[in-house]
Steps between C-alpha positions, in 0.01 A plus 500: 500500500135384494373838365769485213394139423129586499548799263607242233271317263403265782156658534432581136435352160853591387654190670673259270472180714125439506453471127775230503307321776188511289699353209644219708228413737184292459195569701559192704852613616500612861693842489671713762564874447800537745556865595156592371507857616265663742183432288585176326414674172638241255362196710166666491515551120599136444219385724249697298636306193425172681851410624532360859741756648603579861659839575779508757690780648650597839598780717355844418349361181296242681119560458268240659230561230752455203743239636487150637710491821519116458617512143840354569330186643382384149681357202464675150540410139610850420654784716566833363673804641451824307740773598592323821854350480656833406386668819609257770646685788809272553676195370349307787140614412564412127608152608203455724259616218652259250491211759137566581401514126690178439339336810146556385546391134387156400753281315469616146360831609608824337646814658449805286675827585646816367800709600444863397804719467346748742444508785765264627635521860567315816629163392661649187667813637851353513479388131561724197168598340393292200626155405701456823186529707319271260773238518488517881116437496524216259780338695280516824201349308705224354661409838143445646350329194801277450502547117559783265223484250349851526306589196483853365127528420560814292751367243266594208342815636611864553405517863765706682475311827572127451272241652661176605364146583668210685342162574538310816635151414 
């Protein structure tokens, strides 16, 4: 699963989430790249632009030179997950990931994420591809966040993979 996830845009300039992060963040926002991939590529790119970003990943993707092993001990103004939620290995893992992200967000903080159509597996296997999987994900997020104000950041664009944002209130 990790190989499939890492072959996505996670380690390239094709990713759709980091440009939205740049659009919404200020250079004083403390930012977490959750599921940064083995090299923390996007976190590095944002750091070069002057954003305070911490890269976090775990398991086979953990790289001590790219990731902060204590990243989940801090609180953030923005957490983003680019090509992460779609590749959670199980419903339990998806729930754990969403709770960890919620737990490290400051009140008023923003969670920015995408949900690419492919690949999708693990937590989404038992749902019909497409809207049924998306409804399941949004239901899980809303249950943890306690509200349903998820904003589609691509309403006026032609990006094929939507990027979403939800605030912690």
